C-alpha positions in Angstrom: 5.7 -11.9 -7.5 4.0 -9.0 -8.1 5.2 -5.5 -8.2 4.3 -3.4 -4.9 3.8 -0.2 -4.7 3.0 2.1 -1.4 2.1 5.4 -1.3 3.3 7.4 1.9 4.1 10.2 3.3 5.8 11.4 6.5 6.0 11.1 10.0 2.7 8.2 8.8 2.2 5.6 11.3 -0.2 4.0 9.1 2.6 4.0 6.8 5.2 2.5 9.3 2.6 -0.1 10.1 1.7 -1.1 6.7 5.6 -1.0 5.6 6.3 -3.1 8.5 4.1 -6.0 7.6 5.0 -6.1 3.8 8.5 -6.8 5.4 7.5 -9.2 7.9 6.5 -11.7 4.8 9.5 -10.4 3.1 7.6 -8.5 0.3 9.8 -6.6 -1.7 8.0 -2.9 -2.7 8.7 0.4 -4.1 7.4 3.4 -1.9 6.6 6.7 -3.1 6.6 9.5 -0.9 3.7 12.0 -1.4 4.3 14.9 1.1 4.2 17.7 -0.5 3.4 16.5 -4.1 0.0 17.5 -5.2 0.2 15.8 -8.2 1.6 12.3 -6.7 -1.5 12.8 -4.6 -3.6 13.2 -7.3 -2.6 10.3 -9.4 -2.8 8.4 -6.2 -6.4 8.9 -5.5 -7.4 8.6 -9.3 -5.5 4.5 -9.1 -7.1 4.1 -5.5 -10.7 5.2 -6.4 -10.6 8.3 -5.0 -8.6 7.5 -1.6 -6.7 10.4 -0.6 -5.2 9.3 2.6 -1.9 7.4 3.3 -0.7 4.7 2.8 -2.5 2.5 0.1 -1.1 0.0 -1.6 -0.9 -1.6 -5.2 -0.2 -4.5 -6.7 0.7 -4.9 -10.3 -1.7 -1.6 -10.3 -4.3 -2.7 -8.8 -5.5 -1.2 -5.7 -5.3 -3.5 -2.5 -6.2 -0.6 0.2 -5.1 1.2 3.0 -3.3 -0.1 6.0 -6.6 -1.2 8.1 -7.1 -3.0 5.0 -4.4 -4.9 4.5 -4.3 -6.4 7.7 -8.1 -7.3 7.6 -6.8 -9.4 4.5 -4.0 -10.7 6.0 -6.4 -12.1 9.2 -8.5 -13.0 6.8 -5.9 -15.4 4.9 -6.3 -12.9 1.8 -3.6 -11.0 1.7 -0.4 -13.3 0.3 -2.2 -14.2 -2.5 -3.0 -10.6 -3.3 0.5 -9.8 -2.8 1.2 -13.1 -5.2 2.8 -15.5 -2.5 0.5 -18.1 -3.7 
């Protein structure tokens, strides 16, 4: 299985929704809360092709996307492969 990392912030409903989908799929993930840490936000943004919003999800350091993107990939039956479930 791939190493999944999700960058989040406090009080973020999209972060909660993204983590819920990953948990539903029984995916273990590491969470990095970037609230009040501009250095972590800059690191995330650099890895996410400039995206600064949270959440941002990565599989083996490859950017998958934000909450909307992972739900769209799931609907298209493409998310499991990206997460290493297939």
